[in-house]
N, C-alpha and C positions, 0 to 999 in steps of 0.2 A: 215757656218759662214755667217753673214750678212755683206755685203760689200756696198760700194757706189752705185752699180747698183741697189739694192733692194730699196734704199731710192729714187732714180730717179723714179723708176716704181711706188712706192706708191704715190709720189707727182703728178705723171701724171694722176693716177686714180683719185685722189681728184680733180684735174682741169677738168677732163673729166666730172665727176658726177656734178660738179658746172656748166658747160656750158649746160649740158643736163637739169639741173634743171631751168636754165634761159630760155632756148628755149621752155620747156614745159609750164612755167609761163606765158610767152609772148603769147603763143598760146591760153591759157585758159583765158587770161585777158578780152576779150570782154564779155564773158558770165559771169564771176565773177563780173565785173563792172555792167552789167545789173541788177544782183541779188541785188547788194548794191543800186543801184540808185532806183529800185522798193521798196525796203524796206525803204529807206529815204523818198520816196514820201508817202508810207503808213503811216510812223510815223508822217510826217507833217500833213497828213489829220486827223490822230487821235488827234493830239495836238490841231488843228484848231477846231474839233468837241467838245472836251473837254472844250476848252475856251468858246466856243459859249454856251454849257450847264451851265458852271459857271456863265456866264454873265446873262443868263436866270434866274438862280435861285437867283442870287443877286438881280436882279430887282423884282422878286416875294417877296423876303424878304423885301425889301424897301417898296413895295406896302402894305404888311402886317402890317409893322410897321407904316406907315402912316395911314392906315385904323384903327388900334388899338388906335392911338392917338386921332383921330377924333371921333371915336364911343365909346371907352372904358368908358370914364368918364360919358357920357350920359346913357349908359346901366347899368353901375354899381352904379349910383347915388342912394344913400339911401337904397341899397340892404341889408346892414348890420346895418341899423339904430337901435341903442339901444342894439345891440347884442355884448356881450363881446367875445373877440377873444384872444386865446392864440397861439402863434406861436412856433412851435417845429422844430428846425433846426437839421439837420443831421451833423456828425462831419466835413465833408468836404464842407459843404455849404458855398458858398461864402458870406461875410458879406454884400456886395452890394445887393446881391439878397434877403437876409433876410430883409434888410432895405426897399427895394423896396416893398416887400410884406406887410410889416408893414404899409409903407405909403399908399399902394393902399387900405388896409383894412380900415384905417382911412378916406380916401377919400370916401370910400363907405359907411361911416356913422358908421363903427364899433368902438368898444373901446378896443384897445389893452391893456390887464391887465397883460400879462405875455409873456416873451420871454424865451424860454428854448432851450439850446444847449445840444444834447446828447453827451456825452463823447465817445471817439473812443472805449474804453475798453468794451462798451456795445455790440459790435460786435465781441469781441475776444472769440473764441470757449473755450479757456482754463479758461474763467470767467464765464461760464454758471452757475454754482452753486450760485456764489455770486450775480448774477443778478436775477435769478429765484426765489430764496428763500425769498428775500424781496417782490417780486411781489405777491406771494401766501400768505404771511402773511398780505398784505395790505388790510385793511377793511375800509370802509367808513360808519360811523355811519349815520342813517337817518338825525339826526340833522345837519349834515355837507353837506347834498345834497344842491347843489347851485341852487338858483333860480335867475330869471334876476334881482330882486330887493334886493339881498343879501347885507349885510353890509360888509364894509371893514375889520371888525374884523373876520367874518366868512371866508373870503378870506385868510386872514393871518393864521388863524387856519388851513384851509385846506392846505395852502402852507407849513406850518411847519410839518404837518403830513406827507404829500407827500414827502417833502425833507428829512425828517428824514428816511423814508423807502428807498427812491431811490437815496439818496445823492450820492453814489459812481458812479452812472451812468449819472448824469445830473448836469448841471450848470444853475442856474437861473439868469436872469438879468431883473431888474425892470426897 
């Protein structure tokens, strides 16, 4: 039978184990502390190095942007003079980026005649047949081949044929 004496012995064993654990922990403390201190110093150095690298890259980006602003207009001036430009945007393209490209094209002398945004369904693998079959049927008669001096009627005729064939996968914005 278990009596009071066994309870006292088990409690004393617990206290002895606790005191041995404390004694061992105190004796190992300097080596553990040194390891933690060394790791902390290494982490601080790594953070400092990464911040320095980030600052360097930010400065380089600022330099590139300043260079682009100073040189970009001079280099691109009249590069697209008299050329008709169509802007095709992917489904997730930010509107600000598309507008910036349109503005840059016009600043370079181009004439933006069409903005097209591809629908996300165009990249859905389950929609392969509905996209490829209109593309294979799409034919451009020779009379509709665009030249730089084509009339607005030819443009609208081309646009209507292409829109009818590819309507499910694109949205046009004039």
